[in-house]
N, C-alpha and C positions, 0 to 999 in steps of 0.2 A: 213468466212469473219468477220472482226471486225465491231463494231458498227460505224455508220456514225458520223463524226465530226460535230460540230455545223455549220461550214462553208459549208460542203457538203450538209447538210440538207437545209441550206439557199439557196444554188444554185439550189437545186431541186425544192424548192418552187417557186423561181423566174422563172426557166425554164418552170414550169407547167403553167404559165400565157400565154405562147406562144407569147409574145410580141417581134416582130422582129424589133428592133431598127435600125439595119443596113439598113433595106429596106425603112425607112421613108425618105420623101423629106427633103432636107437640104439647108441651106444657109451658105455661107462661108464669114467670116469677113476679109476684106482687110485693114481696118483702125480701130484703137483702139477706142472704144466707149467713153472713157474718154478723151484722149488727142489727138486723131487723128494720133498717130504714126503708122508706117507700118513695124516695125522690131519686130518680135515675137520670143519667145523661147517656144518650146513644152515641157511641164512639165510632162504630163502623157498621156497614150494611152488607158486607160480603166477607168471605174468608179467603185464605190463601189458595184454596182449590177452585175458587170462582163460584162457590155456592152462595145463595142468598141468605147468609147467616148474620143476624143482627147481634151485636154485642153492646150491652149496657154497662154503665158504671154507677156505683152507689155514691151519691154526692156526699154522704156522711162519712163513709170509711174508705172509699176508693177501690173497693172490690169490683172487678170486671168479670162479666159472665155472659154466656149466650142467653138471649132472651127474645123470643122463645127458644127453648132447647127441645130436643127429641125426648119422647117418653122413655121409661126404662125398657119397655118391650122393644121399641125401635132401636135403642142402643144395643140390646142383646142381639138383635138380628144383624146390626151393623158390625159388631165385633166378631160374629160368626162368619159372615160372608164378604164383608166389604173392607174392613179396616186395613189389613195388610196389602191387598191389591191397590187400594187408594194411595197408600203411602209409597208403594212401589211405582205407581204411575207418576206421582209427584216428583220423585227423585230420578226416575228413568232407569231404575235397576231393581232387580228382584230383592225384596225385603220380606222374608217369611220366617216361620218358626225355626227353620234350620239355619238360614243365612245370618240371622242376628246373633247367633250364639257366641261367636268369637268376640264381638263387640260387647256383649253382655258380660262375658268373663272378665274382660279388661275393666269394665265399669265396676263389677262386683269386687274385684281385687283392690281397686282404688278406694272404694267405700270401706272395705274391711280394714285397710291400712288406717283410715281415719278413726274407725270405731275401736280398733284393737286395744289401745291403752285402757279404756273404760271396761271393755268386755273381759279382759283378763282378770280384773279384780271383782267382777260382778257375780260370778258363780252361775251364770245363765246356763240352762240345760235344754230349753225348748224354744223353737222359732216358729213364728207365723209370718209368712211373706204375703202381704195383701197386694193383689194385682200382680202376682209373681210371674206371669207370662210362662215361659218355657221352663222355669225352675232353675235356670242357670245361676241366678243370684243366690237363691236359697241353697243350692248345692255347694257353691263356693263358701258361703257362711257356715254351712253344716260341716264341711271338711276342715275349714280353718279353726272353728271354735268348738268342734265336737258336739253338735246340737242335734236334737230330734226335730226335723223340719216338716212343716205343712205349708202348702201353697194354695191360695184361693185366687181364682181368675175367671172372668166371664167367657173367655174364648176356648171352646172345647178342643180345637186342634192344638193349641199351645199347652193346655192341661195334659193332653196325651203325651207330649214330649216330657213334661215335668214328671209324669208318672213313670215313664221309662227310665228316669234317673233314680228311681227308687224312693221318691218323695211321696208323702201322703198328700192327696189333692182334694180340693173342693171346687166344683164348677159353679160360679155365681158371683154376686156382688157382696162386699163385706156388710153393706147395709142390711142384707137379708140373712146373714150368717148366724146360725144357732150353734154355739160351741158346746152346748149341754152343760154349761157351768164351768168349763175348763178355762184356765188362764194360761198365758204364755210369758216366759221370762224375757223374750226379745221379740219385738214386732218391727218389721220393716215395711215401708210404703215407698218403694223405689220407682221414680219416674211414673207415678200413678196418681198422685193427689189431684192433678189437673183433670184427670179423666173421671173423677168421682161424680156421682149424680147429686150428692148432698154432702158437702165437705164437713159441715158442722155435725151432722148425724154420724158420719163415719168416724170422725175423730173422737166423738163421745163414746161410740161403740168400742173403738180401739183402746181408749183410756180404761174402759171397764174390763178389757181382755188382758191387760198387762198385769202381771203379778206385782205384789207390793214393792219389791226391790228390783223390778224389771227395767228394761231400757226400750226406747223407741227411736227409730231413725226414719226421717222423711225428707225428701228433697222436692224442690219445685223448679219449674222453668220460670225464671224471673221475667215477668211480663215486660218490665221496663227495659231489661237487657235485650229482650227479643225485639221489641219495636225500635230500639235504638240501633241494634245491629243491622236490621233490615231497612232502616229509614222508612218504615211503613208499618202502620198499625194493622192493616189488612193482612200483611204477611205474617204477623204474630198471632192471628186468629185462625182457628181450624175447628171443624165440627166435631172432631174427636176430643176436644178439650172444652167441657162445659164451663170451666173456671180458669181465670188468669190471675195468678197470685204474684205478689211482690214480697220482698223481705218484710216490709212493714205489715201487710195484711196477714202473712203467714204467722208472724210473731203474735199478732192479736188472736188469731185462731187458736194457737197453741196455749196461750195464757187462758183464754176462755174455756178451753177443754181440760184444764188442770194438768198441763204438761210443761214442766220446767226445762228450759234449754240449758244443756251442759256444755255444748260446743257447737260452733257453726263452721261449715266448710264451703268456701267459694271454690267451686270445682274448676279444674284446669281448662274446661271449655269456656269459662267466663260466662256461662249461661245458667247453669244449675247452681242452686244454693241448698246445702244439706244441713239438717238440724238433728243433733243427738239429744234426746230428752229422757227425763225420768218422771214418774208420776209425782204430782205436786198439788198445790192448792189452786182451785179455780179462781180466776179473776173475771167474773161474768160481764164486767163493763169495759174490758180492755179494748182500746181503739188505736189506730194509727194517729199520729199527730195531725191536727187539721192543716197545718202548714204543708205537710207532705201531700195531702189529698189535693189541695189547691194547686200545688206545683205540678202534680201529675196531669191535671186537666190542661194546664197551660203548656206543658211539655208535649202532650198529645197533639194539641192544635199546631204547635210549632213543627212537629214531625210531619203532620198532614199538609202543612202550608210552608214549605221551606222558602227562604229568601233566595232570589236568583243570584 
């Protein structure tokens, strides 16, 4: 027998985790989370890990999402016990709450450089880091801009690391967060929006948590960039991302949520796109251009069926 290929070794590592995705409780989407549309196209039937994860796209606005996706309870269990081991198995190296910190510091420093010109003139005093993981990003922002920082994240082990940095912490999802009426001058949603269970609800909640003169930063993994880079739609899909956003769908989400874009950052990895925003007027009917939506479906079919 020949030596195993890298793909075969990866699948063995993932299988060794014993995670039965197909047996988890699920919820099915009947209406698009962005535009409310009910006409979908199925773009793939498995994800990059090999799990039977179906992703649909909204024919009206182009939003792509897992359908069905796991329930909130199943995701809470996933982030507690499975998420980091699964990502480690996929990449073939340890990726945990400790090992990711150097990478997170570099990431946070680059985002802080982008935000700094607006931050220095904003007078911001408080920070809420939504999906803040180990708190490294919040700690860098806290130190750079002299902020009182709070981290909310569903992973208990990562929250423990954030607490050890001296940050205030909340274990859970922002959709369920009760701030007791408090608002924050600066809210960040870093490498997290794709993980949310309800993007529309979360952005609406965040909009209400931002002080009147506050700022908001969010970045996406650009779905089009991901499937183009991999020359595969399946490789751009993963069970830890219920949603797959593009520059066009994210701008529509922000407009509908009442968040005005001040600046956009195409990250150095050519995969992430960041948006610095302020509270503004809601545009409840904001949508991507129909031409973009049609082009996306044609492009996906071209990626799935390349010419020889």
